[in-house]
N, C-alpha and C positions, 0 to 999 in steps of 0.2 A: 767073375771077379771084377771089382771096380779097378780103375787105372792103377798100374803098378806104382806110379809116381804119386802116392797119396800119403798124407800125414794127418793124424788125428790130433787136434789140439783141444785142450779143456780150459775154457776161459770163463770164470764166473759161474762155474758149475754147469756150463753148457759145452757139449761136445760137438766139434766141428770137423767135418771131413774136408780137409784142404788139399787141393789139387795143385801140385807144384809145377806149373807150366812155365817161376819163375816159373817164370816167368817165369819167366824169360822169362813158373818157369818154368820158363819158361820158362816160361821161359823157357812157366811156366809155363809155355807156354809154354803155359803155356805154357804154358807154359809152364807151361806150361807150360807150352806152351808152351815155358819154360819159357829163359830166358832170361833176357837179363831180368831175367825173369825176375821188375819190382820197384814201386815208387809212388810219389804224388805229383801229378802235373803241376807245373807252375803256371805259366801263361803262354799262350800262342803268340808268336811274332806275327803270324798271319794265319788265316784259316780259309781254305778254299775247299769246299765240300765237293768231292768227286763221287758221283753216283755210279753204281754198278753199270757196266756197258749195256746190259739188257737184263731181263728177268732171268735169275738163275745163273747169271755169269758174273765173273769177277773183273775187277778193274785191272787192265794190263800195266798201268803205271805202278800199282801196288805190287804186282807180281814181279816186276823188274827188281824192286828193292828186296822182296823176300828171297828171290833167287840169289842175289848177292850175299845175303845173310847166310844162306845155305852153303854157297860156294866157299865163303871165308871159313865157316866152321869146319867143313870137311877137310880143310888144309891143315887143321890143328892135330898134332899127334896126341895131345891131351889138354884138358882144361881143368882149372881150379877156380871156382867162382864163389865169392862170399855174397850173401844176400840177406835182405831183411824182408819180413812178411808182416803186413798190417792188415788187420780184419776190421772192416766197418760194417755197421748195420744200415738198414734202409734209410735212416735219418742222417747218415754220414758220421755218426759217433763212433769213435775208435773203441773197439772191444778188446784189443790186445796187440801187442807187437812181439815178434819172435825174430831171432837171427839164426843163420846157419851157413853151412858150406856144402858145395856139391863138387865132387871129383869125377871126371869122366876120361875114359881112355877107350877108343874103339867102341865096342858095344857094351862096355862095362861101366858101372857108375856106383858111387857111394854118396848118400846124403846124410847129414847130421844136423839136427836141430836140438834144442835143449832137452827135449823129453823123448826123442825118437831117432832111430838110426835105420837106414835102408841100404842094403848091399845088393849088388847084382854082378855076377861074373859073366853075364851074357846067356846064361842057361837057367840059372836059379835066382830066386829073390829071397832075401832074408829081411824080415821087418821086425826090429827090436824095439819093445816097449820098456823103457827104463823103469817106470814106476811100477810095472808088474814083474820086472826082470824075466820077461818072456820073449822068445823069438818064434815067429812063424816062418816056415820055409814053403815056398810054392815054386812051381815051374814057370819060367817065362814063356808065355804063349804068344807068339808074334801074330797069330791069326785072330786073336781076341780084340785087336784094336787098342790095347792098352797104351797109354802115353808114357814114354820114357824121356829122360832129359835129352837124349840124342835126337829124338823126333822133334822136339821143340825148336831145335836149331837147324833142322834140315827141311825137307820138302813135305812135311806133314800137312801143310795147308792146302796142297793141290787137291786132295780127296776129301778132307774133312770139313773145309771152310769155304765160304764165300768171303771175299775181302775187297776193301776199297781204300784208297789213300785219302785221308782227311786233310792233310797239309803239313806245314812245318810248325815246329814249336821249340821251346827252350826247356832244357832239364839241366839245372845248374849251369855250367858254362858251355854245355853241348847243345848243338843244334840237332833236333831230332825230327824225324818223319813219322807221324802217326798214322798207323794202319788199323782200321776196324775190321775185325773178323767176326763172322756169324757162323754157328755150326750148321752144317747141312742136316745133321740128325737132330731134329727138334725135341727129341726125348732127353737130350743132355740137361744136366742140372743147371747150366749156365746158358745165357742167350747172347752174350756179347763179350768180346775181349778187345781191349785197346792195347796195341803193341807199339812202343817207341823205339825207333832204330836210329842209332848214331849215324849222321849223314856222312861223316869223315871215314869211319873205319867199318861201317856196316855191321856192327854188333848190336844186339838187343840191349837196350838200356833199362827198360822197365815194362811191366805187364800189369794191366788192371782187368780183373775177371769179374763180371757181373752175373750173380746167380739169380734164378727166378724167385727165390725166397727173399730177395732184397739185399742179402749180404754181398759185400765187395771185398775181394782179396787183391791187395796191392803188393807186388813184389818189386824190390829194387835191388839191383846188383851194386854192391859197394866195393868190389874189387875183383879183378880177373887176371889170372896168369895162364899163359898158354905154352905148350911144348915142353913142359917140365917132365922129369923122370917120376913116374908113378909105378910102384911094383904091383904085380898082379894080385898078391895076397891082400892088398888094400881093399879089394872088391869082394872079399869072402868074409863072412861073419866068423870071428875067432871065439869059440866057446870057452877056451881056457882063460880068456881075458874078461869073462863075465862069470865069476864063481856062483854056482847055484842056479844058473839060468834054466828056465823050463823051456824045452824044445818042443814045438808043435809042428810036426812034419806033415804038411798037406799034399805033398807031391804024389 
């Protein structure tokens, strides 16, 4: 199974498999990644290229920042993040823009975009396709390495990526620290992720995922609320709210 945090987008009759590592998502990070997971870089105030400390090792300055992101996220009881997703082709031309929201609490999450919804109660995953009025149910397999929103905000980077600090930049009014991540597993469909972290509050602001086929997925978080009250039923697909839905149980 491909990453649990996947959304299918159809733009101009082309179907894209989009990995929400946000980003971040993360944020995609990514974030994917999640993340904040989402954006377009404005301009760098300064650019100081830090190379990896040695072949196969990551930059310790980048790790300090990522550790702060992970620590801050772990202190949240819940997160509600609104995001936008922009898809560009290899020429930099925008192929489409989508917006959505992700809700997270503990190991549970819910993601909603215009044409798809994903629910997970920490044990199962429901992927609902609105156009087909179909929901697929699968088990959440922690051993498969699938990316979840929570992983994008915690310490996923230690095992899955090499990373280096590129320097400081500006995104809107925020001063951000740009971190470049490259996957250890070279069979991944993407070869690079650029992660922007707010220097003040250690939150992921945006994520840019570069795929080997030339496509780029740009995630920008447009709003975030933390420590709100989210009921457990929010993370379970409600069949009664979707009349006539076809259920495909793959568990």
